[in-house]
ZASETI-692466 format. One record per residue (C-alpha): x, y, z; residue number from 1. Coordinates in nm, 2 decimals. Example, Ala and Ser with C-alpha at 12.3 -4.5 7.8 and 13.67 -1.06 7.14 Angstrom:
BEGIN
ATOM       x       y       z    k
ATOM    1.23   -0.45    0.78    1
ATOM    1.37   -0.11    0.71    2
***
This chain:
BEGIN
ATOM       x       y       z    k
ATOM    9.32    7.69   11.15    1
ATOM    9.13    7.93   10.94    2
ATOM    9.31    8.05   10.62    3
ATOM    9.54    8.35   10.69    4
ATOM    9.55    8.67   10.49    5
ATOM    9.75    8.68   10.16    6
ATOM   10.02    8.90   10.34    7
ATOM   10.37    8.80   10.45    8
ATOM   10.37    8.70   10.81    9
ATOM   10.60    8.85   11.08   10
ATOM   10.82    8.60   11.26   11
ATOM   10.77    8.61   11.63   12
ATOM   11.14    8.60   11.67   13
ATOM   11.17    8.92   11.47   14
ATOM   10.92    9.08   11.71   15
ATOM   11.11    8.95   12.01   16
ATOM   11.42    9.11   11.87   17
ATOM   11.26    9.46   11.87   18
ATOM   11.46    9.62   12.17   19
ATOM   11.22    9.90   12.23   20
ATOM   10.93    9.65   12.31   21
ATOM   11.12    9.45   12.58   22
ATOM   10.93    9.14   12.50   23
ATOM   11.05    8.80   12.66   24
ATOM   10.96    8.45   12.56   25
ATOM   10.82    8.28   12.87   26
ATOM   10.71    7.94   12.72   27
ATOM   10.66    7.75   12.41   28
ATOM   10.86    7.75   12.07   29
ATOM   11.07    8.06   12.00   30
ATOM   10.91    8.15   11.66   31
ATOM   10.57    8.14   11.48   32
ATOM   10.43    8.33   11.19   33
ATOM   10.22    8.63   11.31   34
ATOM    9.96    8.76   11.07   35
ATOM    9.80    9.02   11.30   36
ATOM    9.74    9.14   11.66   37
ATOM    9.42    9.13   11.87   38
ATOM    9.37    9.23   12.24   39
ATOM    9.10    9.07   12.45   40
ATOM    9.01    8.99   12.81   41
ATOM    8.73    8.76   12.71   42
ATOM    8.73    8.41   12.84   43
ATOM    8.67    8.29   12.48   44
ATOM    8.78    8.54   12.22   45
ATOM    8.80    8.28   11.94   46
ATOM    8.47    8.39   11.76   47
ATOM    8.65    8.72   11.69   48
ATOM    8.97    8.57   11.56   49
ATOM    9.08    8.47   11.21   50
ATOM    9.38    8.27   11.30   51
ATOM    9.75    8.36   11.30   52
ATOM    9.71    8.64   11.55   53
ATOM    9.93    8.74   11.84   54
ATOM    9.65    8.76   12.11   55
ATOM    9.73    9.01   12.38   56
ATOM    9.58    8.99   12.73   57
ATOM    9.63    9.09   13.09   58
ATOM    9.48    8.77   13.23   59
ATOM    9.15    8.91   13.37   60
ATOM    8.95    8.63   13.19   61
ATOM    8.99    8.32   13.41   62
ATOM    9.18    8.12   13.66   63
ATOM    9.16    7.81   13.45   64
ATOM    9.43    7.85   13.18   65
ATOM    9.44    7.50   13.03   66
ATOM    9.09    7.52   12.87   67
ATOM    9.17    7.88   12.76   68
ATOM    9.49    7.78   12.59   69
ATOM    9.32    7.48   12.42   70
ATOM    9.06    7.71   12.27   71
ATOM    9.33    7.94   12.14   72
ATOM    9.53    7.65   11.98   73
ATOM    9.21    7.53   11.81   74
ATOM    9.14    7.88   11.67   75
ATOM    9.49    7.89   11.52   76
ATOM    9.64    8.17   11.74   77
ATOM   10.00    8.21   11.65   78
ATOM   10.12    8.33   12.01   79
ATOM    9.99    8.46   12.33   80
ATOM   10.12    8.79   12.47   81
ATOM   10.07    8.83   12.85   82
ATOM   10.08    9.17   13.00   83
ATOM   10.21    9.17   13.36   84
ATOM   10.03    9.42   13.59   85
ATOM    9.78    9.54   13.67   86
ATOM    9.60    9.20   13.71   87
ATOM    9.91    8.97   13.76   88
ATOM   10.25    9.07   13.88   89
ATOM   10.42    8.80   13.68   90
ATOM   10.31    8.53   13.42   91
ATOM   10.11    8.26   13.61   92
ATOM   10.30    7.93   13.62   93
ATOM    9.99    7.74   13.53   94
ATOM    9.95    7.94   13.21   95
ATOM   10.31    7.90   13.12   96
ATOM   10.28    7.52   13.17   97
ATOM    9.96    7.50   12.96   98
ATOM   10.13    7.70   12.68   99
ATOM   10.44    7.48   12.69  100
ATOM   10.23    7.15   12.68  101
ATOM   10.02    7.29   12.39  102
ATOM   10.32    7.43   12.19  103
ATOM   10.18    7.77   12.20  104
ATOM   10.44    8.06   12.23  105
ATOM   10.38    8.27   12.54  106
ATOM   10.54    8.61   12.54  107
ATOM   10.57    8.83   12.85  108
ATOM   10.49    9.20   12.78  109
ATOM   10.67    9.43   13.00  110
ATOM   10.46    9.67   13.22  111
ATOM   10.61    9.97   13.05  112
ATOM   10.51    9.85   12.70  113
ATOM   10.15    9.94   12.59  114
ATOM    9.96    9.68   12.39  115
ATOM    9.92    9.94   12.12  116
ATOM   10.30    9.97   12.09  117
ATOM   10.32    9.60   12.02  118
ATOM   10.04    9.61   11.76  119
ATOM   10.21    9.91   11.59  120
ATOM   10.54    9.72   11.56  121
ATOM   10.36    9.42   11.41  122
ATOM   10.19    9.63   11.15  123
ATOM   10.51    9.82   11.07  124
ATOM   10.70    9.48   11.03  125
ATOM   10.41    9.34   10.81  126
ATOM   10.43    9.66   10.59  127
ATOM   10.80    9.62   10.54  128
ATOM   10.76    9.25   10.47  129
ATOM   10.48    9.33   10.22  130
ATOM   10.71    9.58   10.04  131
ATOM   10.99    9.34   10.02  132
ATOM   10.76    9.07    9.88  133
ATOM   10.62    9.31    9.62  134
ATOM   10.96    9.40    9.51  135
ATOM   11.06    9.04    9.48  136
ATOM   10.75    8.96    9.28  137
ATOM   10.81    9.26    9.05  138
ATOM   11.17    9.15    8.99  139
ATOM   11.07    8.79    8.93  140
ATOM   10.82    8.90    8.67  141
ATOM   11.07    9.12    8.49  142
ATOM   11.33    8.83    8.50  143
ATOM   11.06    8.59    8.36  144
ATOM   10.97    8.83    8.07  145
ATOM   11.34    8.86    7.98  146
ATOM   11.39    8.48    7.99  147
ATOM   11.09    8.44    7.76  148
ATOM   11.26    8.67    7.50  149
ATOM   11.57    8.45    7.49  150
ATOM   11.65    8.23    7.19  151
ATOM   11.55    7.91    7.38  152
ATOM   11.27    8.06    7.59  153
ATOM   11.10    7.76    7.75  154
ATOM   11.40    7.62    7.95  155
ATOM   11.50    7.97    8.02  156
ATOM   11.16    8.05    8.18  157
ATOM   11.17    7.72    8.38  158
ATOM   11.50    7.79    8.52  159
ATOM   11.42    8.15    8.61  160
ATOM   11.10    8.03    8.78  161
ATOM   11.28    7.76    8.98  162
ATOM   11.54    8.03    9.09  163
ATOM   11.26    8.27    9.19  164
ATOM   11.08    8.01    9.40  165
ATOM   11.38    7.84    9.53  166
ATOM   11.24    7.50    9.44  167
ATOM   11.17    7.25    9.17  168
ATOM   10.96    7.30    8.86  169
ATOM   10.84    7.06    8.58  170
ATOM   10.66    7.10    8.26  171
ATOM   10.43    6.82    8.13  172
ATOM   10.39    6.64    7.90  173
ATOM   10.74    6.69    7.77  174
ATOM   10.90    6.63    8.11  175
ATOM   11.14    6.93    8.11  176
ATOM   11.23    7.04    8.46  177
ATOM   11.46    7.28    8.65  178
ATOM   11.57    7.37    9.00  179
ATOM   11.63    7.16    9.31  180
ATOM   11.53    6.80    9.25  181
ATOM   11.26    6.65    9.47  182
ATOM   11.40    6.38    9.71  183
ATOM   11.31    6.05    9.56  184
ATOM   11.01    5.90    9.73  185
ATOM   11.01    6.18   10.00  186
ATOM   10.69    6.07   10.16  187
ATOM   10.49    6.07    9.83  188
ATOM   10.58    6.43    9.72  189
ATOM   10.68    6.34    9.35  190
ATOM   10.37    6.12    9.32  191
ATOM   10.15    6.39    9.47  192
ATOM   10.29    6.64    9.23  193
ATOM   10.23    6.41    8.93  194
ATOM    9.87    6.37    9.05  195
ATOM    9.82    6.74    9.06  196
ATOM    9.96    6.77    8.70  197
ATOM    9.72    6.51    8.57  198
ATOM    9.43    6.68    8.75  199
ATOM    9.48    7.02    8.59  200
ATOM    9.58    6.88    8.26  201
ATOM    9.27    6.68    8.18  202
ATOM    8.97    6.82    8.01  203
ATOM    8.73    6.99    8.25  204
ATOM    8.99    7.00    8.52  205
ATOM    9.07    7.30    8.73  206
ATOM    9.30    7.59    8.62  207
ATOM    9.51    7.55    8.94  208
ATOM    9.55    7.29    9.22  209
ATOM    9.77    7.28    9.53  210
ATOM    9.88    7.02    9.78  211
ATOM   10.14    6.94   10.05  212
ATOM   10.34    6.62   10.08  213
ATOM   10.67    6.53   10.24  214
ATOM   10.73    6.88   10.37  215
ATOM   10.69    7.03   10.01  216
ATOM   10.44    7.28    9.90  217
ATOM   10.31    7.17    9.56  218
ATOM   10.11    7.35    9.29  219
ATOM   10.01    7.28    8.93  220
ATOM    9.88    7.52    8.66  221
ATOM    9.70    7.43    8.34  222
ATOM    9.88    7.56    8.02  223
ATOM    9.62    7.44    7.77  224
ATOM    9.51    7.08    7.80  225
ATOM    9.68    6.85    7.84  226
ATOM   10.01    7.06    7.91  227
ATOM   10.06    7.17    8.28  228
ATOM   10.33    7.34    8.49  229
ATOM   10.42    7.19    8.83  230
ATOM   10.61    7.36    9.12  231
ATOM   10.74    7.23    9.45  232
ATOM   10.90    7.44    9.71  233
ATOM   11.01    7.37   10.06  234
ATOM   10.83    7.70   10.18  235
ATOM   10.55    7.91   10.02  236
ATOM   10.52    8.28   10.03  237
ATOM   10.21    8.48    9.93  238
ATOM   10.40    8.61    9.61  239
ATOM   10.48    8.26    9.49  240
ATOM   10.14    8.20    9.33  241
ATOM   10.16    8.53    9.14  242
ATOM   10.51    8.45    9.01  243
ATOM   10.41    8.10    8.91  244
ATOM   10.10    8.23    8.74  245
ATOM   10.30    8.48    8.53  246
ATOM   10.53    8.19    8.43  247
ATOM   10.23    7.97    8.33  248
ATOM   10.09    8.25    8.10  249
ATOM   10.44    8.28    7.94  250
ATOM   10.47    7.91    7.89  251
ATOM   10.12    7.89    7.75  252
ATOM   10.21    8.14    7.48  253
ATOM   10.55    7.98    7.42  254
ATOM   10.42    7.62    7.39  255
ATOM   10.10    7.70    7.19  256
ATOM   10.09    7.55    6.84  257
ATOM   10.21    7.81    6.59  258
ATOM   10.43    7.80    6.27  259
ATOM   10.78    7.69    6.36  260
ATOM   11.00    7.99    6.49  261
ATOM   10.72    8.23    6.56  262
ATOM   10.68    8.16    6.93  263
ATOM   10.97    8.36    7.08  264
ATOM   10.97    8.62    6.81  265
ATOM   10.60    8.69    6.86  266
ATOM   10.62    8.69    7.24  267
ATOM   10.92    8.91    7.22  268
ATOM   10.74    9.17    7.01  269
ATOM   10.46    9.18    7.27  270
ATOM   10.70    9.21    7.56  271
ATOM   10.89    9.49    7.40  272
ATOM   10.58    9.68    7.31  273
ATOM   10.59    9.60    6.93  274
ATOM   10.29    9.55    6.70  275
ATOM   10.04    9.33    6.85  276
ATOM    9.88    9.28    6.51  277
ATOM   10.17    9.05    6.42  278
ATOM   10.09    8.81    6.70  279
ATOM    9.71    8.86    6.78  280
ATOM    9.41    8.79    6.57  281
ATOM    9.19    9.06    6.44  282
ATOM    8.96    9.04    6.75  283
ATOM    8.77    9.24    6.86  284
ATOM    8.97    9.24    7.18  285
ATOM    8.89    9.39    7.52  286
ATOM    9.14    9.53    7.76  287
ATOM    9.06    9.47    8.13  288
ATOM    9.20    9.62    8.45  289
ATOM    9.11    9.44    8.77  290
ATOM    9.18    9.48    9.14  291
ATOM    9.08    9.31    9.47  292
ATOM    9.08    8.94    9.40  293
ATOM    9.32    8.68    9.52  294
ATOM    9.38    8.47    9.21  295
ATOM    9.50    8.65    8.88  296
ATOM    9.53    8.31    8.70  297
ATOM    9.18    8.21    8.80  298
ATOM    9.05    8.54    8.67  299
ATOM    9.23    8.50    8.34  300
ATOM    9.09    8.15    8.31  301
ATOM    8.73    8.29    8.38  302
ATOM    8.77    8.55    8.11  303
ATOM    8.91    8.30    7.86  304
ATOM    9.26    8.44    7.82  305
ATOM    9.63    8.38    7.90  306
ATOM    9.73    8.73    7.83  307
ATOM    9.76    8.87    8.18  308
ATOM   10.00    9.08    8.38  309
ATOM   10.02    9.15    8.75  310
ATOM   10.19    9.47    8.87  311
ATOM   10.36    9.52    9.21  312
ATOM   10.06    9.68    9.38  313
ATOM    9.82    9.38    9.32  314
ATOM    9.66    9.53    9.00  315
ATOM    9.59    9.29    8.71  316
ATOM    9.58    9.38    8.34  317
ATOM    9.44    9.14    8.08  318
ATOM    9.36    9.11    7.71  319
ATOM    9.07    8.89    7.60  320
ATOM    8.85    8.82    7.29  321
ATOM    8.56    8.73    7.52  322
ATOM    8.34    9.01    7.63  323
ATOM    8.40    9.03    8.01  324
ATOM    8.14    8.98    8.27  325
ATOM    8.16    9.06    8.65  326
ATOM    8.37    8.81    8.84  327
ATOM    8.32    8.73    9.22  328
ATOM    8.57    8.91    9.45  329
ATOM    8.70    9.15    9.16  330
ATOM    8.64    9.50    9.05  331
ATOM    8.68    9.52    8.67  332
ATOM    8.72    9.81    8.43  333
ATOM    8.65    9.70    8.07  334
ATOM    8.74    9.89    7.75  335
ATOM    8.55    9.93    7.43  336
ATOM    8.61    9.65    7.18  337
ATOM    8.93    9.72    6.97  338
ATOM    9.15    9.56    6.71  339
ATOM    9.52    9.47    6.81  340
ATOM    9.64    9.81    6.70  341
ATOM    9.40    9.98    6.92  342
ATOM    9.50    9.79    7.25  343
ATOM    9.71   10.09    7.38  344
ATOM    9.40   10.31    7.38  345
ATOM    9.18   10.03    7.51  346
ATOM    9.43    9.98    7.80  347
ATOM    9.38   10.35    7.90  348
ATOM    9.00   10.31    7.87  349
ATOM    9.01   10.01    8.09  350
ATOM    9.22   10.19    8.36  351
ATOM    8.96   10.48    8.37  352
ATOM    8.67   10.24    8.38  353
ATOM    8.84   10.06    8.69  354
ATOM    8.86   10.40    8.86  355
ATOM    8.49   10.45    8.81  356
ATOM    8.42   10.09    8.93  357
ATOM    8.62   10.15    9.25  358
ATOM    8.47   10.49    9.31  359
ATOM    8.11   10.36    9.28  360
ATOM    8.19   10.02    9.44  361
ATOM    8.06    9.86    9.13  362
ATOM    8.18    9.50    9.03  363
ATOM    8.24    9.61    8.68  364
ATOM    8.24    9.94    8.48  365
ATOM    8.27    9.96    8.09  366
ATOM    8.41   10.23    7.89  367
ATOM    8.13   10.45    7.77  368
ATOM    8.13   10.74    7.52  369
ATOM    8.45   10.93    7.43  370
ATOM    8.51   11.29    7.56  371
ATOM    8.44   11.44    7.90  372
ATOM    8.13   11.24    7.97  373
ATOM    8.32   10.92    7.93  374
ATOM    8.55   11.00    8.21  375
ATOM    8.27   11.01    8.47  376
ATOM    8.02   10.73    8.56  377
ATOM    7.66   10.79    8.46  378
ATOM    7.53   10.76    8.80  379
ATOM    7.79   11.00    8.95  380
ATOM    7.73   11.26    8.66  381
ATOM    7.35   11.25    8.72  382
ATOM    7.39   11.30    9.10  383
ATOM    7.63   11.59    9.04  384
ATOM    7.39   11.75    8.79  385
ATOM    7.09   11.72    9.01  386
ATOM    7.29   11.88    9.31  387
ATOM    7.41   12.16    9.09  388
ATOM    7.08   12.24    8.92  389
ATOM    6.87   12.18    9.21  390
ATOM    6.78   12.54    9.28  391
ATOM    6.64   12.59    8.93  392
ATOM    6.28   12.50    8.84  393
ATOM    6.23   12.32    8.50  394
ATOM    6.14   12.64    8.33  395
ATOM    6.46   12.82    8.42  396
ATOM    6.67   12.51    8.33  397
ATOM    6.51   12.52    7.98  398
ATOM    6.60   12.88    7.94  399
ATOM    6.96   12.82    8.07  400
ATOM    7.00   12.53    7.83  401
ATOM    6.89   12.74    7.53  402
ATOM    7.11   13.04    7.63  403
ATOM    7.42   12.82    7.67  404
ATOM    7.35   12.63    7.35  405
ATOM    7.34   12.97    7.16  406
ATOM    7.66   13.08    7.33  407
ATOM    7.50   13.35    7.54  408
ATOM    7.33   13.52    7.25  409
ATOM    7.02   13.70    7.38  410
ATOM    6.85   13.73    7.04  411
ATOM    6.90   13.37    6.92  412
ATOM    6.80   13.24    7.26  413
ATOM    6.49   13.45    7.26  414
ATOM    6.40   13.34    6.91  415
ATOM    6.45   12.97    7.01  416
ATOM    6.23   13.01    7.31  417
ATOM    5.97   13.23    7.14  418
ATOM    6.01   13.51    7.39  419
ATOM    6.14   13.87    7.41  420
ATOM    6.51   13.91    7.46  421
ATOM    6.45   14.11    7.78  422
ATOM    6.27   13.80    7.92  423
ATOM    6.57   13.59    7.85  424
ATOM    6.78   13.85    8.03  425
ATOM    6.55   13.84    8.33  426
ATOM    6.55   13.46    8.35  427
ATOM    6.93   13.42    8.32  428
ATOM    6.97   13.69    8.59  429
ATOM    6.74   13.49    8.81  430
ATOM    6.94   13.16    8.74  431
ATOM    7.26   13.34    8.84  432
ATOM    7.10   13.45    9.18  433
ATOM    6.96   13.11    9.25  434
ATOM    7.28   12.93    9.16  435
ATOM    7.51   13.18    9.33  436
ATOM    7.74   13.16    9.02  437
ATOM    7.89   13.41    8.78  438
ATOM    7.74   13.30    8.44  439
ATOM    8.01   13.51    8.25  440
ATOM    8.28   13.27    8.38  441
ATOM    8.36   13.02    8.10  442
ATOM    8.43   12.74    8.37  443
ATOM    8.09   12.79    8.52  444
ATOM    7.93   12.78    8.18  445
ATOM    8.11   12.46    8.10  446
ATOM    8.01   12.29    8.43  447
ATOM    7.64   12.39    8.38  448
ATOM    7.64   12.27    8.02  449
ATOM    7.78   11.94    8.13  450
ATOM    7.52   11.91    8.41  451
ATOM    7.23   12.01    8.17  452
ATOM    7.34   11.75    7.93  453
ATOM    7.34   11.47    8.20  454
ATOM    7.00   11.55    8.36  455
ATOM    6.70   11.35    8.27  456
ATOM    6.52   11.52    7.98  457
ATOM    6.18   11.68    8.06  458
ATOM    5.90   11.61    7.83  459
ATOM    5.88   11.83    7.52  460
ATOM    5.72   12.18    7.58  461
ATOM    5.34   12.19    7.52  462
ATOM    5.06   12.42    7.59  463
ATOM    5.10   12.60    7.93  464
ATOM    5.48   12.61    7.91  465
ATOM    5.49   12.99    7.86  466
ATOM    5.24   13.03    8.14  467
ATOM    5.49   12.84    8.37  468
ATOM    5.77   13.06    8.24  469
ATOM    5.56   13.38    8.31  470
ATOM    5.51   13.27    8.67  471
ATOM    5.89   13.24    8.70  472
ATOM    5.95   13.58    8.55  473
ATOM    5.68   13.74    8.75  474
ATOM    5.65   13.58    9.08  475
ATOM    5.33   13.66    9.28  476
ATOM    5.35   13.95    9.52  477
ATOM    5.30   13.84    9.88  478
***
């Protein structure tokens, strides 16, 4: 089966319980995780499937159901929905038998239920599940942060993590653990978890690793070689990795070698918005906002930091001493380098830079200059300037620039351009006509000045410039 999307699945039993749909289980097991909906009458729709779908069909594809069902099972289809009428008046017995033999749930779709209604119900249930999962992750993060600020933070974080995951957690190399104990020798689960911990704890090992054994979902997270965090859960939801990653970051900070007694105090100051200078080195530091990727812990490892936070909407915020580079699958907004006391400003810069990266579909955008120009990407600003100033030839742009630079003074503009003041008046009037704008409007002047500042500078004026200006002032009579 191909990997499903990182979104909570909808249980088929939940969908069968939607009274307005009138669905009925015709064969196979009563429940399965549904990650999406796809409708097709093709004899082989599998090239268009990702796995985990409820496949809806009216049965126009074939009279040989066994090979059809076999293909769906190999593709990882979660369930088959069969719409009775117009092709078949009832679910074919051969199809029901093939689904029962293959263990594929078969759902009868009532003639009065459009396939679109089934799809809409699935998407609604998925959105509700996603909202619940985001709420759970956010609450777990807050609880972990509170645990990290307690007098004995490491066992508090481990206990809170175990409760959030509903499983067992262990910290190596000191052996502290919390939560439900793994069944001794349960088909190799404890040994498999130890192997994962050793794998991420060794030099050059991965930042994270996962496995399954004895019906348990296992994961390990490097905390700084050779320390590692291991988790074992009877089930695994998409938010579990995010929750465990946050705990791994907190435990990395709490277990790092520092003067005795400074771990909890320093971390608490950071969590409560205190002075970062008391905890962080002089830097320079970079604030990073990121979105789009699946693995915040992997991103933090790639950027060389353990200072990472994940919000409820999937956004990631980091602080790192390493100058960030683009990372596959992510869009990054990067601040200007700053000292620890400037991280609040750097965080705002990174947020604006991420907005520019997403607007321009760039993998990375950095904070540029301060002021209005720093709020807009260079490429976007150039494109806007060219569109706004497009009706003006270069000579009129030069006159408009000089006039705006001298705050609309006819005399000073004329002196700067070496022409008569009436010539400046004629040219500015011509600009107003070509642009279709009121040049007495301060908003218009501001926008034009910004555009003129962004456009590509023309070569310095030389011989023949005034001749070009004259041709603008006195167009040929036709």
